[in-house]
N, C-alpha and C positions, 0 to 999 in steps of 0.2 A: 626414778619413778617405776614402778610395778607393771608388771605386763597386765593386770587386770586396771589401774589407774590410767595406764594408754587408751585401753578399749573402752573404756569410759569417755574420755577425750574424744575420741575418733566418734563414738556415738553421738554424743551432743551438736560436734560441728557438722555431723550428716542431717539431725535435724534442724540444724539452726538454718543449713542450706535449702531444706524443703520448705521450710517457712519462708525464706526471703522468694523462692521461685514460686511460691503459690501466691504472696503477695501481688508479685510482677503480674505472673499469669493471669489472676482473677480467680472468681470462680468459674467451673466446667459450666457447660451448654444446658442447659435444661432439656430433659429425655424429647425430642420429637419436636426441636426448635432449631432455627439458624440465628445466630447471634453473631453482630460485629459489635465489640467495644476496641476500646483503646484507637480510635481514629484518629490521623495526622491530618495536617495540614497539605494540600498539593498532593493529594494522593488518590487513586483509583481502585477500592476494594469491590473484589469480586468474588463471588462463590457460587458453582452451580449446584442445583441441587433436583433429587428427584421425588417425584410424585406420583406412588403407585396406583393410588385408586380417586376418585372427585370427594375433595374435603375442603372445609371452609376453615381458613388461616384468619388470625390476628396480628395484625402489625402495629406496632409500638415503636415510634423513633423519634428523634430530636436532629435537627438541624440547625443550618444559621443562616440568617437574612443579610445577603449584601447590599447594604446602603449606600455603595458609592454611586450604585448608577443614576445620578443626577434627580434623585428622589423616588425613583421608582423601588420597589419594594421587591427585588427578586431574589430567588433562592441563592444562597452562596454554597451550603453545604449540603447536602439532600441525598435520599436513596430512590432508587426503582427497581420494579425488576420486569424481565424480559423472559419471553420464551425462544428459549435454542433455535427451535426448527425453523422457526419466520422471524426472528430477530423483533417481532411484536413487544411493544411496551403493552405490559398489561396492569400496571399499576404505577404511581409515582406520586411522590409528595409534591403538592402544589398547593395554589391559593386555594382550592375549593376543598384539601381537608386538613390543612395545616392551621394551628392555632399559632399568633404571634406572641411572645412573652419576651420584649426587650430586643433582642437581638437574637435570640432562639425561636426556631420553629418547632412546634409540636404535632404529632399523630398519635393519637391514643386510642388504640380496640378500635381503628380502621378492619373491615371483617371483608373478605376476599374469597369467591368459589374459586376452587383450582381443579381443573381436571387432570386427569393423569397423563404425567410429560413430563419433561425436564426443563429446569427454570432457572435464572441467574440472578443472583440479588447483586445488586452494585451500589455503591453509595462513592461521591463524586465532592471533593471539597477544593476545589481551585480557584474558585470565586466567577464572575460573570465577565469582568474585564481583564481583556489581556494584558495583562501588566505580571511583571515576577515581585513587583515589590510587596513587601509588608500590609497587610490587611488586616481593619478592625476584628474582624470576625474569627482570625486564627485564635484570639483569646479565648474562643468557647470550645476548642475543640476536647476539651476533657470531659465534656455534657454530650460530645457526640455517640450516638448509640442507635442500633436498630435491632430488633427480634420479632421472628417471625414464625409463630407457632400455631399446634390445632388440640384443640380439647378433645375433638371425636376421634382421633388416632394418631398415638405420636409415631409409631413404627412405618404409616406412609409418608412420610416426611424426613428425608434421608440426606446429607450433604454429600456430593460426589467431586469428580475432581473434572475439570472442564471438557466439556464433550463436543465435536465440530457437529456443523449442521450437515443435514441430510442433504445427500447431491438427487435432484430430481430425475437427473440423465440427461436437461436440458442445457447445462453450464457448457459455454461455449469458452469463457476466459474469466480467470478473476487475479485482480491486482489489488487487495486490501491489507485492511494492515499497514497502510504506508507509514514508515517511518520519515526521519529528517533527510531533505535533501535525495532524497528517491525519484526515479524515475525509470517507467518500464511501458514497453509498447509490444503490439501485436498485431501480424499482418493473417487478413481473412478474406475469403474469397465467396461472394455468395454465388450460388450456380443455377436459382431461379429467384423471381421476389419472392421477399422472407420477412417476419415480422422480428425483431430484434428488442427485447426486452432489457433495458438499462436502470440498474440501479446504482448509483453514482452519489459520493459523498466527498466534500470539500471544504476548503475555506473561501468564502466569497468578502471581500470588504464593500464597502458601502458605494453606489453608484452602480450603472447598466453596463451589460457587456459583456465581453470575456476579460477574465483579469487571470493575471500568471500568479496566484498565490497557492492555494492546494487546486487543482484543476484534473478533468479529463477532457476528452475530445475524439472524435472517429469523423475521419476523414477519408476520401475516394483519394487513393494513395497514386492513382495515375495523374489524375488533373489538380490535386490539392484542394478538390472544394470540401470547406467542412459539411458533413452531414448533420453531425449534433455537437454539441459543448454544452459543458456544467455553467450555466448563468442566472442571474439573480431573476430573469423572466421566467424561465422556466422550474426552481426549486422552491421548497421552501426550508421553513426553519427546523434543523434536526434534532432538538433539544442542547441545553448546556448552555452555551457560548452564544448570542445572536449571528455570530459569523459563521458560523455550524450549517452549513445548507444540504440537503439531499434532494435528490431526483430519483423517481420511479414513474417509469413509463414506457411504451414502446413506439417504436421508429420503424416505417417500412422502408425494407432496405431493397433497393437495384440490382441486378445481375453488376459482378465487379467486382474488383480489390480492393480492399479499406485498410486503414492502419489506424488503430485503435492503440492511444497514449494516456498515461497518467503519471503525475509530477507532482511533486511538495518541495516547499522551501526549508527554510532553517528552524522555522516559527510554529507553534501551533499543529503539530501530529501525533499519529498513533506512538505511546511513549514519550512525548515529550509535551504534553499539554501545558498550554500557559494558561489556560482560561478552563471552564467545564466540559468535558467529552461530551460527544453526542451520545443520545441514547444509545445506539450502537454504535462502540467504539471501533469493535473488529471490521467493522463497514466503511472505515475509512481509505478509499478508493475509488475503482471500480469493478462490476459484476455483470459480466454478460450472460446473455442465455436467451432462448428459443423455441418457442415450440413448433415451431418447422427446422429443427435441429438440423436433418439429413439435406437440408438445402444449402447450410453453411460448413467451410471445411476452413480448415487452417491452410495457410498459403505460405508455405516453404521453398524459396526457389532451389534449395538443394533435393528437395524431394520429388521436383517439378522435372528437370531436362539438368542437362549438363551445362556449364557454364562457359560461353564462348572465350572469357578471357580468365585465367586464372593465375594468381601467385599466393600458392598457398606453402605451409608449412615453413614459412620466411626464418630465415636466420639473422646472427647477427651483423650489422655492418651492410646492408643489402640495399641497393640501388637498381630497382625494376620499372622498364616501361612498355608499353606495346603500343604500338601506333595503327587505329585502324579506320574505318572507312564506312559511312554511310549512307544509302544510296534514298533512301526513303527516310519520310517521319517514323520513329521505331520507339515504344517504349521499351527502357531496358532496368532492370533491379541491379543496385550493387550491393555487395554485403560485405564490409569490411571490418577486418578486427585486430587491434593494436593497443600500444600502450601509451596513453595519454592520461597524465596525473591533473590537470588541472586547465583552466582557460589560458592560451597562447603556452602550455608546457606538454606538446607532442613530443613523442620519441620513435614511434612506429606509427606510420597511419598512410592512407592512401588521398590520393585525389585527381581529380577529370580535369583535361583542358581541351579546348576546341582551339584549332588551328585559323586563323585567319589570313587574309588575303595579302596582308603586308606583310608577312612572315612572324608576326608576331603572336601570342596564345593567350585565349584568355579562360581563366578557371571556371570551370561550370558548375564544382562539386569539390568540396574539400572534407575530409573527414575531420569532424573538431568535438570538441568536449561536450559542448552545447548543442549540438544534433547526433551523441551517442548515448548510448545506456550500458549500463553495467553488463559485460561478459561472463562472471561469475569468477572464482577464485579470487586474486589479489583486488583489492578496490579500483588499482590503477589500470587493468583489464577493460578495454573499452570495445563495444561493438554497434558500427553504423549500418545501419539498412536504407534505404533511398531507392523511389522511383524517380527515373527523369524521363522526357520525352524527348529524344535526340534529334534535332533537325537534320538534312542531308548534309555532310560535311567532314572534315578531317577532326578525329579525335586522339588522345593520347594518354592511356590509363598512366598512374605513376603507384608506385610503393614504395616507402623508403622505412628504413628498419636503423636505431644507434649499434650501439657496439655492448648491449646487455639485455638480457630479458624477452627472451624471442623463444620460437620453437625448439632451435638450436641448445638452449639452456635457460631455463628456469632460475632466475633468481627470488624471487616468489611465488605464492600458488600460482599455477597454471588455470589457463579459462578452463569453461566448459567447451567440447569439441575443438579441443586444443591444435586440432588438423587444419582449422579452417584461417589459423593465423595469417593475416594477409589480404588479398581482395580479388573477389571473385566478380565479374560481368555477366549478368545473363540476358538475353532477349526473351522479352516477356510476352510480344508478338506473336499471333495465333499463325501457326505454318512457320514454314522452313525461315531460316535465320538468313537476314543479307547484310551481314558484317562481314566486311574484307578486312582481314589482317594484312596489314602492310609491311610491318618491320616491329622486331621485338633485340630488346637489348638489356643487359647489365652489366654492372660493376661490382658482382657478387657470385658466389656458386650460385646454381640454378636452384630454384625450391621445388620442392616435389609436387607432381601436378600430378 
């Protein structure tokens, strides 16, 4: 074959390649438009866009009806628009603007005025039921589409990469976009009476009261009294599946030390939705802020005072214990870090016993997988923080480690604050400590203190 023939073949192959790419990629989006096509089942498609000036846009969209809800005609696949700085839903496909055609739902030429700002177009196609099985509306996916466009000024509407929401300076703690089997907690101290603004979102099943599905709560760290929790009584529908619930409100807080916690289970959460997500998917979890921010501070015992007892930077095959006596009722905080891979699988962990008059011992607290949270690094790194009210008596604080993965030698990624590998006990009662150390012993080289 001549050089010219080879060149012609290469050109034809390239032309064929570009034709195939064009067929599969579809036509380019019109100027000044945001377009979703080739949407798939069980997908959350999102695109942020900037509006540079006040404009009117038209929205054309096609989604699907979910006819599995015992005759209720809920939407199974549909779009909505949120404003990025607030998370507010400013437009959505629903029964008020959608026309039904068989199993399809259409919006044609719906007009919306957009002020200058940043927005996100969303499209979800998981359906209304918490089921992973095939659904009838899946057959409609080739017809799903969304287009937002402006005939006034095409340059005023521009797609952009995702934008983080602005922090007003009142934020205290945020644990959002919570995925599968996640758990986080935060200790804070209220110095003077304050207002705590809470935005929380999770999955609550039918029934009233506290349900450990995807939940959040705030409790007095000393007394254990629950100050606030996510429940069906104080929440509203968050959009999407009926089980998606949201709380937005303000709670008055009195001076004290508090623990905020949030946890998810293995199903239907951020990044692993089993039914349609809420209108603000990124908000799955909890966000705390306060207009009286100066009255609330993070409570970190390591920044407050030196621990009364500490086994830190513990190495392999350690067996440490300290016996101490308390002469009057004392609140203490225990901070432990160790290796736990799951329920009943603790390798480096701490526990506290109270000695009894008959010579026996009663376990007052033990570090477990259930009462600990990730400590950073490898998944098996766990951290447990607990406030206890210890009555007068004699106690023994223990820490035990196995022959691998410790401060002496990590066989997986080290945790954050790795020097705290071990256990520390803090006296958090105001005034001087009245904890008396009686005896300390070990069966291994001493950890660094």
